[in-house]
N, C-alpha and C positions, 0 to 999 in steps of 0.2 A: 781327417788326416789325408794329405795328398800322397797316397800310396795305394797299391792294389793288394787285394787279398785273393788268393787263388786256392780253390779247394780241389784236391786230387780225388776224384770219385772213380776209382778203378772198377774192375769187373767183379764177377761173382767170386765170393770167398769159397774155397774148396771145403772149408770146415763149417761154414754157416749156411751154405747152399743158396745164398742170395747176396746181392750187393750190400756191403756193410753200411753204405750211406743211408739205407732205408731201415736200419735196425731201430726198433721202437724203444725209446728210453724216456721214461717219465712223461708219457703221452705226446712225445715228439720223436721224430726221427733224428738220428745222429747228425745228419746234414742240416736239419733245421736249426739245431742248437748252434752249429758253427755259422750258418748264414746270419742268424740274429746277431751274434758277436761281431762278425765282419762288417755288417751294415752299420753297426754303432761306431766303428773305427775308421773304415776306409772310404775313399772317394769312389772306389769301384770294387765290386766282388764278381769274380768269374768262376766258372766250373770247368774243369778239364776232365773229359770222359770220352771214351770211344763208343759209348752208347748214348749219344746226345738226346735221343728221343725219350729216354727215361727221366730227363731232368727239365722238360719243357714247362712243367707246372710251377717252377720256382721263380719265374719272371727274371731270370738272370742270363747273361750271355754264356753259352756252352760251346766249348771248342774241343776239337779232337787233336790227337797227336800229329805233329808235322812228320815225325818219323814213327809210324805206327807200331805199337805193341813191342816196345823195347824196354818195358818196365818203368820204374819211377824216374829214371834219367830222362826218358822221352816226355814224361808228364811234366817234370820241372822245366824242361826246354820249352814245351808248348806254353806253359804259364808265362814264362819270360818273353816269349815271342809275341803273345797276344795281349798281354797286359798294357794298358795305356799309361800307367803311372810307375814311378820309380821311388823307392824300391818295391819289391814284390814279396809279400809274406805268403809262404806256401804251407798248407796244412793238409794232411791226409784226412779223408772223411771218417776215419775210424778213431779220431782223437778229439772227442767233443768237449773236453773239460779244461782246455788250456786257458789260463787267465788272460783277460784282455790287457791288464796292466803289464803282464810279462811281455805280451806281444808288442805293446808300445815301447817298452824298455829295450827290447831287442832291436826294434827299428831305429831307435835313437842312437844305437851303437854302430850302425853300418859304416858310416864315414867313408873311408877309401877301401874297405874290405869288399871282397866278392860276396861274402856270406857271413852271417852270424848264426851259429848253430849250437844248440844245447848238447851237452854230453851227460848221459845218465848211466851210472855204473860203468863208465868207460866206453859206452856205445853212443856214437853220434846219432842225433835225432834229425836226420836229413830232411824228413818230410814234416818237420815242425820248425822251420827255419826261415830267415830272411835272406833274400838274394838280390844283388844288384844286377841290373841289366848288362853291366859290363862283363858278367860271367856268361852271357848268352853264346858268344862265339866259342868259348871253351867247351860248353855243353854240346854245341853242334859238332865240334871237332871230335869229341869223345864218341858221339853217336855214329859219326861217319867211319870211325876206326874201331867200332865195336868195343869201346872201353865202357862197360856198363855197370861196373861195381861202384855204387854211389859213394860209399865211405872213402874209397880210394881216390875218387875225384876230389872230394872235399879236402883230403889230406895232402894230395900230391899235385893237383892241378889248380886249385883255387887258393887264394889268399883268404883264409877263413879265420874269423874270431870265434874261438870255442868258449862257451860259457859252462862253468861247472855248477854243481848243485848249490854251492854256497852263493853264487851269483843270483840264483833263481829262487832260493828258499823264501826271501821276503815277500814273494808274490803269491804264495799258496803252498799247499801240500804237494810235494813233488810227485808222490805216487798217484794222486788224483789227477794232477794236470797232465801227466804223460801216460795216463791209462789208455790202453790200446784194446780195441775190440777185435777179438780173434775167433771166438767160437761162442756157443750158447752159454757156456759157463761164465765167460767174461761179460757176456751181455747181462746176465743176472747181477753180477757185481756192479756193472755200470748203472743199472737201475737203482741200486742202493746208494751209490755215490751221488747220482742225480737228485734223489730224494733229500739227501743230507744237504747238498749244495743249495737246493731250492729253499729249504727251511732257513738257511743262512742268508738268503737273498742273493746268492751268487749265480743262480740260474733262474730264468723266467720262461714262461710259456707264451711266446709271441704269436701273432697272426702273420705268417710268412707272406701271405698274399697281399698284405697292405702295401 
């Protein structure tokens, strides 16, 4: 697919004491699961991190924030700035179970929208969403004026298509797809989900260095 996939690989989690990208799940790191999915879909996969030295072993382009350390808004801006293809699917490194079929469906809906974003229990999933490069100047303006509340940007600044749970349910179990790694307890839950998905053929153990 002529589109870019960008993985937001932020810094150390205060609750996990290490970068969530490297959380070991089913003999893989969270980021390895995402990379394998992205490589099966996108013409390009990139990583956004302010610690690029940590990600050199994945043989992927790694870029730092243009506007450093202003949270996920700066990460999304950097992904849009550096990506070579349009549109850009952006995913946090702590959400390894999103369905590739759902990702493809979301991309197919972008049309003239700035973004296509899921809503789960009324909360926008801004770091599991599709963005058009036409939104880049909007994000840049928000960064320059210190408008850093991402959900407010999606609601007030961007022309966003919001997908509800009914839109996404045909592509998998909602609670699995949007499962988020936050701490050691959720890491244990993630390992159980991964084992179940692997038995169903929905997750594999690739060789990332290939």
